[in-house]
ROTI-450100 format. One record per residue: residue number from 1; x, y, z of N, C-alpha, C in turn. Coordinates in steps of 0.2 Angstrom, whole numbers. Each point is the difference from the previous one (the first is absolute). Layout:
BEGIN
NUM  X  Y  Z  X  Y  Z  X  Y  Z
...
This chain:
BEGIN
1  4  -6  0  -4  6  0  4  6  0
2  -2  5  -3  3  7  0  -4  6  0
3  2  5  1  -4  6  -1  1  4  -6
4  -5  3  -3  1  4  -6  -6  5  0
5  1  5  -4  -5  6  0  -5  -3  -6
6  -6  1  2  -5  -3  -5  -7  4  2
7  -4  0  -5  -7  2  1  -4  -6  1
8  -6  1  4  -4  -5  2  -4  -2  -6
9  -2  -6  -1  -4  -3  -5  -6  -4  3
10  -5  -2  -3  -6  -3  2  2  -7  3
11  6  -3  -2  3  -6  3  4  1  6
12  0  6  3  4  1  6  -4  1  6
13  3  -1  6  -2  1  6  4  6  2
14  -4  6  3  3  6  2  0  1  7
15  6  1  4  0  1  7  3  7  1
16  -3  4  5  2  6  2  2  -1  7
17  7  0  2  3  -1  6  4  6  2
18  -2  3  6  4  6  2  2  5  -5
19  -5  1  -5  1  5  -5  3  -2  -6
20  3  -6  0  3  -3  -6  -5  -5  -4
21  -1  0  -6  -4  -4  -4  4  -6  -3
22  -2  -6  1  3  -6  -2  -5  -3  -5
23  3  -2  -6  -4  -3  -5  2  -7  -1
24  -4  -6  1  2  -6  0  -4  -4  -5
25  2  -4  -4  -4  -4  -5  -4  -5  5
26  -6  0  -2  -5  -4  5  2  -8  0
27  3  -2  -5  2  -7  0  6  -1  4
28  5  5  0  6  -1  4  -2  1  7
29  -5  5  1  -2  1  7  -3  -6  3
30  -4  -4  -3  -2  -6  2  5  -5  1
31  5  -1  -4  5  -5  1  5  2  6
32  2  7  0  5  2  5  -3  0  7
33  -6  1  1  -3  1  6  2  6  3
34  3  0  6  3  6  3  6  3  -3
35  0  6  -3  6  3  -3  3  5  5
36  6  0  1  3  5  5  5  4  -4
37  0  7  0  4  5  -3  4  3  5
38  7  0  1  4  3  4  5  4  -3
39  2  6  3  6  4  -3  6  -2  5
40  5  -3  -3  6  -2  4  6  3  -3
41  5  0  5  7  2  -2  5  -6  2
42  3  -2  -5  5  -6  2  6  1  -4
43  6  -1  3  6  0  -4  1  7  -4
44  -2  5  3  1  7  -3  -5  1  -5
45  -5  -4  -2  -5  1  -5  -7  0  3
46  -4  4  -3  -7  1  3  -5  -2  -6
47  -6  -3  2  -5  -1  -5  -6  -4  3
48  -5  -2  -4  -6  -3  3  1  -7  0
49  -2  -4  5  0  -7  0  -7  -2  0
50  -2  -5  -5  -7  -2  0  0  -8  1
51  -4  -1  5  0  -7  3  -7  -3  0
52  0  -7  -1  -6  -3  1  1  -7  4
53  -5  -2  4  1  -6  4  0  -6  -5
54  -2  1  -6  -1  -6  -5  6  1  -5
55  3  -6  -2  5  0  -5  -3  0  -7
56  2  5  -4  -3  1  -6  5  -1  -5
57  -2  -4  -6  4  -1  -5  1  6  -5
58  2  -2  -6  1  6  -5  7  1  -2
59  4  -5  2  7  1  -3  4  5  4
60  -2  3  5  4  4  4  4  -4  5
61  7  3  1  4  -4  4  -1  3  8
62  -4  4  1  -1  3  7  -5  -4  4
63  -3  -5  -2  -4  -4  4  -6  4  3
64  -1  1  7  -6  3  2  2  7  2
65  6  3  -1  2  7  1  3  3  -5
66  -1  6  -2  3  3  -6  1  8  2
67  6  2  -2  1  7  1  1  4  -6
68  -2  6  0  1  4  -6  1  7  2
């Protein structure tokens, strides 16, 4: 999973949390169950970490946690 800028579509679930709007494809939302977005700083680098308690496929090497 990763974050990207996008406009919402009819096939998306839209969440407004603490003044931020998150758009998640409804199919992914059902598969991923709970999705957590954190802003982290590690090894001198900062970015968002997106995690889910469910391992999702899709060819990514990051398993259940991805940073961008």
